[in-house]
PLY file of the C-alpha trace (Angstrom):
ply
format ascii 1.0
element vertex 148
property float x
property float y
property float z
element edge 147
property int vertex1
property int vertex2
end_header
97.34 116.98 91.67
100.21 118.76 92.38
100.93 118.51 96.20
103.36 121.51 96.18
100.95 124.57 97.87
97.91 122.36 98.68
95.95 123.87 101.66
95.35 122.20 105.04
91.51 122.07 104.02
91.86 120.39 100.80
94.09 118.18 102.34
91.44 117.11 104.68
88.45 116.71 102.15
91.05 114.49 100.02
91.80 112.46 103.72
88.30 112.16 103.64
87.84 111.01 100.40
90.49 108.18 100.87
89.09 106.77 103.98
85.48 106.59 102.02
87.05 104.91 99.69
88.61 102.32 101.99
85.62 102.18 104.15
83.51 101.36 100.59
86.07 98.71 99.24
86.21 97.02 102.88
81.96 97.36 103.38
81.30 95.39 99.50
84.73 93.30 99.40
82.83 90.96 97.61
81.26 93.27 94.55
84.62 94.71 93.85
87.71 93.99 93.86
89.99 95.40 96.94
91.92 98.10 96.45
95.05 98.86 98.32
95.28 101.91 100.87
98.19 103.14 98.39
96.08 102.66 95.17
93.07 104.53 96.94
95.43 107.25 97.98
97.51 107.55 94.15
94.00 107.37 92.70
92.73 110.16 95.11
95.23 112.54 94.73
96.36 111.75 91.13
100.29 111.38 91.80
102.51 108.31 93.16
102.02 107.67 96.55
105.56 108.64 97.85
105.19 112.02 96.28
101.92 112.44 98.30
102.18 114.83 100.64
103.79 114.12 104.25
100.84 115.67 106.41
98.26 114.00 104.34
100.06 110.27 104.07
99.96 110.53 107.66
96.24 111.48 108.44
95.23 109.05 106.51
97.09 106.09 107.59
96.84 106.33 111.12
93.37 107.05 110.89
93.12 103.48 109.31
95.55 102.11 111.14
93.85 103.09 114.74
90.16 102.94 112.86
89.07 100.10 115.09
90.18 102.43 118.56
88.48 105.04 116.98
85.24 103.95 116.42
85.52 102.30 119.81
85.75 106.22 120.58
82.63 107.43 118.61
80.16 104.40 119.19
79.40 105.49 122.98
78.78 108.74 121.66
76.10 107.89 119.35
72.99 108.00 121.12
70.68 105.04 119.05
73.18 104.25 117.01
75.48 101.71 115.77
78.77 103.02 114.07
78.04 100.43 110.99
74.15 102.52 110.74
76.47 105.46 109.61
76.24 106.24 105.93
80.16 105.82 104.79
80.73 109.23 104.78
79.69 110.11 108.08
81.47 107.52 109.05
84.59 108.47 107.29
84.43 112.63 108.67
84.04 111.04 112.17
87.05 108.78 111.92
88.79 111.64 110.09
87.95 114.51 112.79
88.49 111.95 115.89
91.82 110.94 114.84
93.20 114.63 114.12
91.46 115.74 117.62
92.48 112.50 119.51
95.88 112.94 118.66
95.78 116.66 118.62
97.02 117.61 115.21
94.53 120.57 115.29
92.43 121.54 118.59
88.93 120.52 119.05
87.26 123.34 117.51
89.21 123.10 114.11
88.67 119.70 114.19
84.90 119.66 114.54
84.72 122.98 112.19
86.79 121.05 109.44
84.15 118.25 110.16
80.89 120.40 109.91
82.72 121.74 106.56
83.00 118.54 104.93
79.52 117.21 106.28
77.59 120.36 104.78
79.60 119.66 101.43
79.33 115.76 101.55
75.90 114.90 104.23
72.24 115.55 104.09
71.21 118.31 106.32
70.99 116.77 109.52
74.38 114.86 109.43
76.37 117.89 110.33
74.44 118.91 113.27
74.86 114.96 114.38
78.47 115.27 113.91
78.87 118.27 115.60
77.92 116.36 118.79
79.55 113.38 118.69
82.73 115.26 117.75
81.85 118.07 120.99
81.35 114.84 122.85
84.98 113.17 121.84
86.54 116.52 122.46
85.23 117.24 125.56
85.74 113.82 127.05
89.55 114.19 125.74
90.14 117.80 126.77
92.53 117.16 129.20
94.83 115.90 127.22
95.72 118.87 125.57
97.63 119.74 129.36
100.10 116.93 128.46
0 1
1 2
2 3
3 4
4 5
5 6
6 7
7 8
8 9
9 10
10 11
11 12
12 13
13 14
14 15
15 16
16 17
17 18
18 19
19 20
20 21
21 22
22 23
23 24
24 25
25 26
26 27
27 28
28 29
29 30
30 31
31 32
32 33
33 34
34 35
35 36
36 37
37 38
38 39
39 40
40 41
41 42
42 43
43 44
44 45
45 46
46 47
47 48
48 49
49 50
50 51
51 52
52 53
53 54
54 55
55 56
56 57
57 58
58 59
59 60
60 61
61 62
62 63
63 64
64 65
65 66
66 67
67 68
68 69
69 70
70 71
71 72
72 73
73 74
74 75
75 76
76 77
77 78
78 79
79 80
80 81
81 82
82 83
83 84
84 85
85 86
86 87
87 88
88 89
89 90
90 91
91 92
92 93
93 94
94 95
95 96
96 97
97 98
98 99
99 100
100 101
101 102
102 103
103 104
104 105
105 106
106 107
107 108
108 109
109 110
110 111
111 112
112 113
113 114
114 115
115 116
116 117
117 118
118 119
119 120
120 121
121 122
122 123
123 124
124 125
125 126
126 127
127 128
128 129
129 130
130 131
131 132
132 133
133 134
134 135
135 136
136 137
137 138
138 139
139 140
140 141
141 142
142 143
143 144
144 145
145 146
146 147
């Protein structure tokens, strides 16, 4: 895939796919040959890892690197659910959006809009509402981070 003029929304979608695939291989490690994150990125982007968009690589690796921290932020916002009980697609979207919001890569509203768009495309009808509520809680809790 050519990276020269790739849109941010496409980058977010491809990043979510990489995160999903990483979570899949992690969850089913005994059933499949595990791919490295670099291999996953190359498969999804259809180019060599070093030729991928820098922003894309940063958000994917930042999200995976800090996955445990993000889960600890997300989980208290889940009402009557545990993170691991969510489907992998919901997990990937929540991890990506939490990373974006917490690290101030995008304003809260933009991060939530991107996540909702991905949920509409890849999840069931109820997921986008749930994802919206969880991310809104995360964004509200961390709203003062924008001041620093």
